[in-house]
N, C-alpha and C positions, 0 to 999 in steps of 0.2 A: 665531711671530715677531712682534715689536712692529709692524713695518710692515704685515703682513697683518691683525693685530688691529684697527688703526686704520682700515685700508682697508675691512675688512668691517663695522666699526661705521658708517662713512660710508655704505656701500651700504644698510645697514639703515635709516638715516635717510632716504635718498633714496626708498626704497620707500614710506615713509609721507608723503612731501612732494611730491605731484604739482603743487601750486599754491603761490603765495606765502602764502595763508592757512594751508595745512597746514604749510608750512615754519616760519612764525612760531609756530604753535601748538606744533610740536615743540621749537623753541628755548625757548619759554616754559616748557614742561615741564622742560627741562634746568635752567633758572634756578630754577624752583620746587624742584626736587630739591636744588639747591645752597644753598637758604635765602634766595633773593631774594624780596622783597615786591612784589606787583603794585600799581601805582598807576593812577589814572584821571586823564586830563587835565582833566576837569570838576571834580575835587575839589581842595580845598586840600591841600598836601603838608606833612607834618611829617617832616623829614629829620634823622636822628641821626648823630653821628660814628661811623664804622665801619659805617654802614648799607649794605644791599644792596637795590637797587630796580630795577624795570623798568616801562616803560609802552609800550603799543602804540598805533598810529594806523591806522585802517581795518582793523585786525586783520591787515594784510599787511606792516606795518613794525613794528619794535621797537627801542627804545633802552633799554639797561640800564646802570646805573652803580654803582660801588662807591666809597663815601666813605672817606677816610683817617681815622684817629683824631684827627689834629691838623688845623689850618687848611690847606686844600690850596693849593699854589702854582700849579696849572693843571690842564689836562685831557690825558690820554693817550687818544686816540680811535682805534679801528679800525672801518672801515666795509666792508660787503659788500652784496650785493643778493640779494633773494629770488625774483626773477622770471627766466624763461627764455623764449626764443622758442617759440611754439606756435600753436594755432588757437583763437580765441574763438568760442563758439557765440552766434549773434545772438539778439535778444530773442524773435523768432518763430523757433523753432529748426528746423522741419521743412520739407523740400521734397519734392514728388513728381516723380520723373524717369521719362520715357517711359511714364507711366501704370502702371508695374509695380514701381518701387522707391521706398523712402523714404530720403532723404538728410538730412544735417544741413546747415543753412545756416551756414557759418563764414567768418571772415576772419582773415588772418594777424596775429599779435601779435609784433612784433619782426622782426628781419632773420634769417630762417632759411635753412638749406639745404633747399629744398622737397622735392627728390627723396628725401631721407632719411626722409620721413614716409610714403612709399608702401609698400604691401604688408607692413605690420607690424600686429600687434594693438594697437588703441587703445581707450581708455576715456575717461570724462568725470569731471571733479572740479571743485570750486570752492566757492562759497558761495551760499546761498539767503537771501532775506529772506522771513520767514514771518509771517503775521498771527497774533497772539495776542489775548488779551482786552484790547483797547484799546491795543495796542502792536505794534511790529514787532520781530522777533527774528532774529538772524543764526544760521544753522546751516551747519556745514561738511558738504559732500557729497563722497563718493568712491565711485564705482561700482567695486567690486573684482572686475570680470570683464571679459573681452574682449567689447566691444560693437560695434565698428565698424572698418572698414578703408578706406583710400583706395586704390582699385585702379588699377594701371597699365593702360595700353593695350598689348596684345600687340605685339611688335616687327613682326609680320606686317602690322599695321595702321598702325603709326607707325614707319616706317623711319628717321626722323630722331632717335629718342630717344637714340641714342648719339653724335650729331654736333652737339650744342649746342642741344638743344630748349629753347624758352622756355615755362616753366610758367605757366599762367593760373590764378590763385587761384579765380576764379569758374567755371572749367570743369574743370580737371584735378584739383583738390584738394578736391572735395566728398566727405566721408566717406559711405560706404554704411552705412546704419543697419539696413535690413531690406527685406523685400518690401512691397508696397502694404498688406498686412495689419498692418504695424508702424506705420502712420500713427496719430498721436496718443499714442504710447507713451513718447515721450522724457521729458517732465516726470514722468510716472508712475514711470518707472524711476529717475530721479534722486531724486524724493521718497521712494521706498521705501528707497534707499540712505541717505538722511538721517533716516529714521524720521518723516516728516511726511506730512500729507494734501496731495496735489497741489493741491487747491482752495485751500489756504492760502498758496501761493507768490505773493508780490507782486512779486518781482524776482529776478534771478539774474546772477551772474558765473560762467560755466562755460567750461571749457577742455578740449581734448583732452590726453591724456597717453599717453606711450609705455608699454606694458604689459610690455615685455621686461625681466626683472629684471637688475640690474647684476651684474657678475662680475669676479673677479680671474682673470687669465689670463697665458699666456706662460711661458717657462722660468723656474722658481723664482718664479712669480707676480709678474713684474716690473711688470705693467700692470693697471689696472682700467678697465672701461668701463661706462657707464650714461648715461641721459638726465640733463640738468640739472646736469652737473658745473660748468658756467658758470652761476651762480656759487655754487651751493650747496656746492661743495667748500670754498671759502673761508669762506662763512657758517658752515658747521658747524664747521670747524676753529677759527674765531675764537670761536664760542660755547663750544666745548670748552676752549679756552685760558682764556677769560675767567672761566668759572665757578669755576675753582680758583686764580685769580691774586690775590695780595695787592696792596694799594694803598699803597705807601710814599711818601706825601707828595703824590701827585697824585690827582685823581678819575679812576679808570679808566672808560672809556665804550666800550660796544659798540653799533654801529648796524648794523641790517640793513634796508635801504631797499627799497621796491617800485618798479616801473616804470622801472628803469634801461634796459631794452631798448627803451623807447619815448620816451626823452629825459629822464626824471626830473622833468618839470615838473608834478608833481601834489603835493597836500598831504602825501602819504606818500612822496614821492620825495626824492632828495638835493638837488634844486633847489627844494625847498619850505622851509617854515619849521620843520619838526619838530625838527631838531637845535638850531637857535638857541633855539627855545622852551624846550627841556629844559635847555640850558646856562644860560639866563637864570634859570630857576627854581632851579637848583642854586646859582647865584651869589647869588640873593636869600636863600637859606637860610644862606649863608656870610657874610652881613653886608651884603646889599643889592646891587642891580643895578649900582651904581657899581664893584663889585669885578670885574665881568665883563671889562672891557678889560684889567685887570691880570692876571687869570687866563688870558685868551687869549694874552697875551704870553709866558706860560710853557708853552704847549701845543704838542702835535704830533699830526698825524693820519697814520694808515696807511690808505691806500685799497687794499683787497684784492680784486682781480679777475684772473682767469686770463690767461695769456699764451700766445702761439703758439710751440709747440715747432718745431724744424726738422722739416720733413716728409720722410719717407724717399723719397718719389717725386718731390718738388719742392723740393729744398733751395734752388733759385734764388730762391724767394720770401722767403727770410730774408736779413738783413743779413750781409755777409761775416764779420764778427767779433762783432758785438753780437747773438749768436744763443744760444738756450737749449735745454736738453735735459731730457727727463723723467728723474726720479730723480737729479737733480744739484743739488737745493736750491731755496730760495726765490728767485724772480725779482724783481729791481728794474728797473722800467720807466722809460725815459727818452724825452723828446721835446723837440726844440728849440722847438716852438711852445707848449710847456707844456700840451698836451692831457693828458700825464702830468705830475703836479705835482712830480716829483722834481727836486731841484737838488743842488748839491755838499754843502750842509749836511745835508739830510735823508737823502741817500744815505750820507754818512759816519756819521750818527747810527745809522741802522738797520743798516748793515753792521757797525759796532762792537758793537752790541748782539748781533747774530747771532754774531759772532766769539766773544764771551764765552760764548755759550750752546752753542758747538760746532755751529752751523747754517751750512752752506755757502750762499753767495749767488752768483747769476749775473746778468748784465746783459743787458737786452733793449732794442733800438730797432727800429722798423719799417725796412724797406728804404727808402731815402731818397725813392723815388718812390711809395711806398705809404703814404698818410696813415692814421693811426689815429683812433679816435673819442674823444670826451670821456669822462672817468671820474667816479666818485663824488667823488674828491678835488677834481677840477677844478670840478665843479658845486656842491658844498657850499661851496667856497671863496668863492662869490659872497655867501654869507650869514655864514659863520664864517671869517674870514681868518686862518689860522694856517699855519705851515710844514707841508708834507705830503709824503709819499713814496708813490708807486704801486708796489705789489708784486702778486704772484700766484704761481701754480704753472703750470709748462709743461704744455700739453695739445695734442692733435691734434683735428681735426674740430670746432672751435668753432662753435656754432650748428647743429650737426647734431642730429637726434633721438637720436643715439648717439655719445657723445664718449669720448675716451680720455686717461688721465693715468697718472702713475707712482705705484706703491704706496709707494715709499720717501719720497716728498715729503709725504705726508699728515702723519706724525708730525713732520716737520721744520717744517712750517707751524705746527703746534700749539706746538711748543717755541719757535719764533721769536717768535710773538705773545705767549706767556706771558712770555718774557724782556722784551719791549717793555713790557708793563704792570708788570712787577716791578722795572724799572730806574729809580731816581730820576734825573731830568734837570733840571739847574739851569742856566738861561741866564745866561752871564757877560757877554753883550753881543749885538750884532746878528749872530748867526751863530756865536757861541762858546758851548760848553756844557761843564759838568762832568757827567760820567757816573758814577753810583754814589755 
């Protein structure tokens, strides 16, 4: 079945993408296979009509773009993010506990469901900065073996664990790496996985990742579960749609940003300059930077980040009517405070595009007393002010180490985003559009 094929392909991608660097590396490989040319920010760019290009920043964010054959009228942009909540290993990585154990010294990255990380096989992945001959080189590292566990305290010793226990990151959540004999082995193990001499490691960004492989499950395979569905499900689906999409009159743009889970305020985040820098260089190639404001006036952004499905045990956390379900289509997200960027214009535009592509849409708003956070569209809008719509796919257990979504929604997101990039949009006025 198509649904299962796309879901299984997504799970294969997740298996190789334990960190933002690995996710962006995987997306770059997809773009390479589709004929895109890699650019470097430090180099001059020579862009040709009909050309396909991508550029990375920090190797953890990527922006790809497809130029039309004729002068473009604007940009059609879709954005997702590459990071997920996890634990970061500190610069000095090892601790000795009670004289008999070696632990890893970690701190939380992003807002996670802490208890979901306990008592499951974990490993380590990320990037290393390695000394070469007169230079520093980046190497990706992924330890493909079960290496550590965050052990629970037995209920006999912690009777409060089921009655609202408050987890302390510096006490309860330190991973057990080994016995006292394992001391000093952490960097050697990571270096071996990266194929480098541990003495050459000058710096590292290393994170824990959940080693349990993702799966399709349920009657007729209705659901899929894995780590990092938020937001690699949208990032992968967007890359899949983008690689094969035509660009009829607009510049198609794919953005996968890092650091969304910690506020996006980095040079590789949505609240940085990356997107504006790339769009400015494209406009320069199309006739000079003076063209940029005119091109932005004909542009639209889709901010793709997953949404909360109605919970089977706690439906009371959802809005009474603006609630969404797994396997029932792409979600359009709304918020009166504009934390989600959707308005009537962008909702109507994206809904109409999806209707033409046979993709069902559903509408989400948080329960009125439960505020949501800012999104990629909201934050990137500080730098690139264009109409935007927030979308996603319905999922359960967001920010857990093990999340769940619907298999039927994966191909629907791919189809919806491909239709977005392949639909000519011509603004007729402030809020009016001709479609097609």
